[in-house]
N, C-alpha and C positions, 0 to 999 in steps of 0.2 A: 504494500500500500504506500503510495507516494504522499508526501505532505501536500496540503492544499495551498495553492498560490493565492493568498487573500490579503497580502500585506497592504495593498492600496486601500482595500475596504476598511481594514483595521485603522489605518492612518486617517482616513476620512472620518471615521467614528470618533477618534481621539481629537481631531481638529474641531469637529462640531461640538463634542462634549465640552471642550475647553471654552468654546465661544458661548455655549448655552447655559453652562452651569450657574452663571451669575444672574441670569434673567429672572425677573420676578414673575409673579402669576397674575398681576393686575391686567385686566382686559383680555385674558386668555380664555378660550372655551374649555381647554384642558390644562391641568397643571403641567409645568415644565418637567417636573419629576416623572410624570406619566409618559410624556413624550420621549424623554431620554431612555427610560426603561423599555418602551415599545421599540425604539430604534435598536437597542441591543438585542432584545429577544427576537424580534422579527428578522434581524440579520442572521441570527443563528438558525432559525427555521428555514430561511431562504437557502442557506448552504446545504442543509439536509435535503430540501426539496430538489435543489440542483443535482445533487448526487443521485437521487432517485430517478429523475427525469432526463439525465444526461445533458444538462445545461451547464454553462460556465458558472461555477460557484462564486467567483469574485464579482462578476457582473450582477448576479442575483443578490449578493450581499450589498453591493453598492445601491441597487434599486431599493432594497429594503431600508437601508440607512437614509436614503433621500426621499422616500415616498411621502412622508408627512412634513416635509420641510416648510411648506407654506403655512401649516398650522403653527409651527414654532416661530418662524421668522416674520410671517405676515399676520399672525394671530387670526387666520381664517379657519373656519370649520366648514362652512358651506362652500362647495365647489373648490375646496383646497387643492384637489387634484388638477383641475383645469387651470388654476392660477399658479401652479408650481413651476412653470418653465423658467421664469426669471430667477427664482430662488435656487433651483437645481443648477442652472448655468452659473450663477454667482458662486455657489459652493465649489463647483468643479474648477472655476477660475481661481478661487483662493487656494484650493488644493494644488493646482498646477503651477501657480506662481510662488509657492513657498511652503505650503502645508505638507507637500509630499516628501520633503527632504531629498533623499537620494533615490527615491522610488521612481518608476516610470510614470509619466503623465497619463491622465485619462484622455484617450484620443477623441477626435470628433466623431468617429464611427461609434465608439462606445457611448459617448454622450447621447447620440441619437437613439441608441438602443435603450439607454436608461430613460430618456424622456418619453419614448414611445410606450413604455410601461407605466411610468409614474402618472402621466396625465390622464390615464383611463382607469386607474385602480379603484376609483369609487363606484364604477359601474359594474357591480358584482353580478348583475343578472345578464350582462352582455358577455358573450363568448366570442373569441376571435382565434385566428391562426397564429397570433403572436405569442409564442410560448413564455416570453418574459412578462407580458401583460397578464397572462393567465397565472403565472407564478405569483406575482405580487397580490393579485386578487385572492388567491387561495391562502397565501401566507398571512396576509392581513386578517383574513377571516379566522384562520387557525389561531393566530396569536391572540385575537380577541377572545376566542373560545377558551384558550388555555389560561387567560387572565380572569375567567369567570364573567366576562361581559356578555350581553345579550347577542346571541347569534341566530336570531330568527330569520325566516325567509331566505333570501339569497345567500347570506353568509352561512346559514345552516346547511344549505344544499352543497356549498363548496366544502365546508368542513366534513360533512358526512362522506362526500365522494372521496376526498383525499384520505380520510381515516380508513375507509373501506379498501382503498387501493394499497395501503401499506399493511393491511391485515388486522386492523383494530376495529372490533365490533363495538359501536358506541350507542346502540339503541337500548 
């Protein structure tokens, strides 16, 4: 078994954590602590999902790290996925311009893959042929479920489907 190549995703998490840890909760739909915890746990789930589905674990982790960035940096809850583009691009720019240290930059093609998933992750009832978009919809739903949050309707369908696929009977 080879080690996972996920150093860029870990560096992005550390960069964002250091930027966000001092943010207050005023005007936020969700506490900053929740968002940081969700960033870490969903990135772990994304890597497992990638291994199961044959996707790039680092790209999946980066998508998970960045998928709710508009909630944190823009304080948006409604349509935060659709409003995420500028925040994702900003974080990637900060990473590439210094946050990455000696690691490889995130490429334009990788940025496009990340954005193609992040901007649609709120549409849990929509299915597409984009495996990275489907990954973050499933992972976001599974993370909510594992944190004991409401996973009714479309999230429930995604959670049940993935748990069944990995051999866990949750009924």
